C-alpha positions in Angstrom: 101.6 90.8 81.3 102.9 94.2 82.5 100.1 95.6 80.8 97.6 93.6 82.6 98.9 94.5 85.9 98.8 98.0 85.3 95.3 97.7 84.1 94.2 96.3 87.7 96.4 98.8 89.6 95.1 101.7 87.4 91.8 101.3 89.3 92.8 100.5 92.7 90.4 102.7 95.0 88.5 103.4 92.1 84.7 102.3 93.9 84.5 101.1 96.9 81.6 98.9 98.3 78.5 99.2 97.9 79.2 100.9 95.0 75.6 102.2 94.4 75.6 106.1 93.1 73.3 107.3 96.0 75.1 105.6 98.8 76.5 107.9 101.6 79.4 105.2 102.8 82.3 105.3 100.8 80.8 107.7 98.4 84.3 109.8 97.9 86.6 107.7 95.8 89.9 106.9 97.3 92.4 106.2 94.5 96.3 106.3 95.0 99.2 108.1 93.0 97.4 111.6 92.5 99.1 114.4 90.9 97.0 117.1 91.9 96.5 120.6 90.2 99.4 123.0 91.7 96.6 125.5 93.1 95.6 122.6 95.0 98.7 121.0 96.4 100.1 124.1 97.4 98.0 124.5 100.2 97.6 120.8 101.2 100.9 119.3 102.8 99.8 115.5 101.9 99.6 116.3 98.4 101.5 116.5 95.4 101.2 118.5 92.0 104.1 116.5 90.3 105.6 112.7 90.1 109.0 111.7 90.2 110.6 108.2 89.6 114.6 107.8 90.4 116.3 104.5 89.3 119.4 102.9 88.7 120.3 101.7 85.4 123.2 99.9 84.0 123.3 100.8 80.8 124.0 98.9 77.3 127.4 98.4 76.3 126.7 100.5 73.0 123.4 102.4 71.7 121.8 102.5 74.9 117.9 103.8 74.9 115.3 104.9 77.1 111.5 105.2 76.3 108.6 105.9 78.7 104.7 105.7 79.3 102.3 107.8 81.6 99.1 106.1 82.3 96.5 107.7 84.4 93.1 108.4 85.0 90.8 111.2 84.3 87.6 111.8 86.2 84.6 111.6 83.3 81.7 114.4 83.5 78.8 113.9 84.8 77.2 112.5 81.8 80.3 110.0 81.1 79.7 108.4 84.5 83.0 107.0 84.4 86.9 107.9 84.4 89.0 108.0 81.3 92.1 106.1 80.4 94.9 108.2 79.4 98.3 107.4 77.9 101.3 109.6 77.1 104.3 108.5 75.4 107.8 109.4 75.6 109.8 108.4 72.2 112.6 106.2 72.6 115.8 108.1 72.9 119.5 107.8 73.2 120.8 108.0 76.5 123.3 110.8 75.0 120.1 113.1 73.9 118.7 112.1 77.6 121.8 113.6 79.3 121.0 116.8 77.5 118.1 118.0 79.3 115.9 115.1 78.6 113.0 114.8 76.1 109.5 116.3 77.8 106.0 115.9 76.3 103.2 118.8 77.0 99.5 117.1 77.3 96.1 118.2 77.2 92.9 116.1 77.7 89.8 117.8 77.9 91.0 120.9 80.2 93.6 118.7 81.9 97.0 119.9 81.3 100.3 118.9 82.2 103.6 117.9 81.1 106.1 114.5 81.1 109.6 114.3 80.9 112.4 111.9 81.1 116.2 112.4 81.3 119.4 110.9 82.8 121.8 112.4 85.2 125.3 110.8 86.1 125.5 109.0 89.8 128.5 110.9 91.8 131.6 108.5 91.8 129.5 105.9 89.7 130.4 105.8 85.7 129.0 102.4 85.4 125.5 103.5 86.0 123.5 106.4 85.7 120.3 107.7 87.1 116.9 107.9 85.1 114.4 110.2 86.2 110.9 110.3 85.2 108.8 113.4 86.1 105.1 114.0 85.5 103.7 117.8 86.4 100.2 118.6 86.7 99.7 122.4 85.0 96.1 122.5 85.0 94.4 125.9 86.4 90.7 125.5 86.8 88.3 128.5 86.2 87.0 128.2 89.6 88.6 127.9 92.8 88.9 124.3 94.3 87.3 124.1 97.6 87.5 120.7 98.6 88.9 116.9 97.6 86.3 115.9 95.6 86.6 118.9 93.5 90.1 118.6 93.1 89.9 115.1 91.9 88.0 116.2 88.7 91.3 118.4 88.0 93.8 115.7 88.9 96.2 112.7 87.3 94.3 109.9 89.0 96.6 106.8 90.0 99.3 108.0 87.9 102.1 104.9 86.7 105.0 105.6 85.0 106.8 103.0 83.0 110.7 103.4 81.8 111.9 101.2 79.3 115.5 100.5 78.4 116.1 97.8 75.7 119.3 95.8 77.0 120.0 97.4 79.7 119.3 96.6 83.2 117.9 99.1 86.0 118.7 98.3 89.7 116.1 97.7 92.4 115.3 100.8 94.3 115.9 98.9 97.5 119.8 99.0 96.5 119.8 102.5 96.3 118.4 104.6 99.4 120.0 107.6 97.7 117.7 108.0 94.8 114.4 109.2 96.2 111.2 109.3 94.6 108.0 111.2 95.0 104.6 110.1 94.9 105.4 107.0 93.3 106.9 103.2 94.5 109.3 102.0 91.8 110.0 98.6 91.2 111.9 96.0 88.4 108.5 95.1 86.6 110.1 92.3 84.2 112.7 89.1 84.5 115.1 90.8 82.4 115.4 94.3 84.5 114.9 96.4 81.7 111.5 97.8 82.9 111.0 100.0 85.8 107.3 100.8 86.7 106.3 103.5 89.1 103.7 102.1 91.1 100.8 104.0 93.3 101.3 101.6 95.9 104.1 99.8 97.4 104.9 96.3 95.4 107.7 93.7 95.7 110.3 93.6 92.5 108.8 91.3 89.5 105.2 91.8 90.9 102.6 89.7 88.8 99.0 89.0 89.1 97.5 86.0 90.9 96.5 83.3 88.5 93.7 82.7 90.6 92.3 86.4 90.6 88.9 86.2 88.5 89.8 90.1 87.6 90.0 93.3 88.6 88.7 94.6 91.7 88.4 98.2 92.7 88.5 98.2 96.9 92.0 99.3 97.5 94.0 96.3 97.9 91.2 94.6 99.9 90.9 90.9 100.3 89.4 89.4 97.0 87.6 86.8 98.3 85.8 89.3 101.1 85.1 91.5 98.1 83.0 88.8 95.9 80.9 87.9 99.3 80.4 91.3 99.6 79.1 91.7 96.1 77.1 88.7 96.2 75.3 90.4 99.1 74.1 93.5 97.3 70.2 93.5 97.1 68.3 93.4 93.8 67.5 97.1 94.1 71.1 97.8 94.8 72.3 96.1 91.7 69.9 98.0 89.4 71.2 101.2 90.8 74.9 99.9 90.0 73.5 98.9 86.7 72.4 102.4 85.9 75.4 104.2 87.1 79.6 103.9 86.0 80.1 100.8 83.2 83.3 100.0 84.8 81.6 99.6 88.4 78.9 97.5 86.6 81.2 94.8 84.6 83.0 94.2 87.8 80.0 94.1 89.8 78.8 91.3 87.4 81.6 89.6 87.0 82.3 89.1 90.7 78.3 88.3 91.6 79.0 85.2 89.2 82.0 83.9 91.0 81.2 80.3 91.8 82.1 78.1 95.0 85.0 76.6 93.2 86.5 79.9 92.2 86.5 81.5 95.6 87.9 78.3 97.1 91.2 78.8 94.6 91.2 82.3 96.7 92.2 80.5 99.8 95.5 80.6 98.7 98.6 78.5 97.6 102.6 77.8 99.0 105.2 78.0 96.3 108.4 76.4 97.0 111.3 78.3 95.7 115.1 77.7 95.6 116.5 81.2 96.8 118.5 83.2 94.3 122.1 84.1 95.1 123.7 87.1 93.6 127.1 87.0 92.4 128.9 90.0 94.0 
């Protein structure tokens, strides 16, 4: 379930209506969670060339270990027409080893370079918890100067998500630790056991999940799903033909949305779930 959720999150803002390659409306994608090249980020106050997730962890009594994964999209070339999914793994490592400088992994994908690192720090005045920090840096140095955001995206880590997994240990909600400041990411508890933390590109609740009514991933930056399906069904035949000759990821999304039945659309109107409140023991 977590992988399916991240698969959907990776493509938020990836393409916007009307999706046609030649359209001037929404022609520049608006993805979230961008780690820009340092040469561009240095001149843009709202841009980051790094990502940092901080979470508090209550370690297992014995043999506590942590592993981490970084997932992001890399812009494809004009011939490839679509973004490429990338993954960087940081191996499972003992807490003691992570206290001593942590574990890092440099990476390089078709000219895009960077490094990722996970480490553990003590929390002042608290011996029962530690701070887990996962950092991602973009170290790409393009041959040509970057003139605008559009060209910067070609050298960026797009829709960057980080996952930290600590079997047998328990992460604590970021809402309980305002002193821990993450940068360019929004960490949440990702599993019922609280042994996994997800650094998401958008604000999510703890324990997020995909709605069972969803017909599949859409790309329009968290827009209402029913509205997007209706938008797709209003596309003309020439517009659909233009989409079919472009990005295959967009083509597959549009084809799936165009096949939505009235019954499937009705299920998107929402539901009411009744749950007993959870009472935490102090």
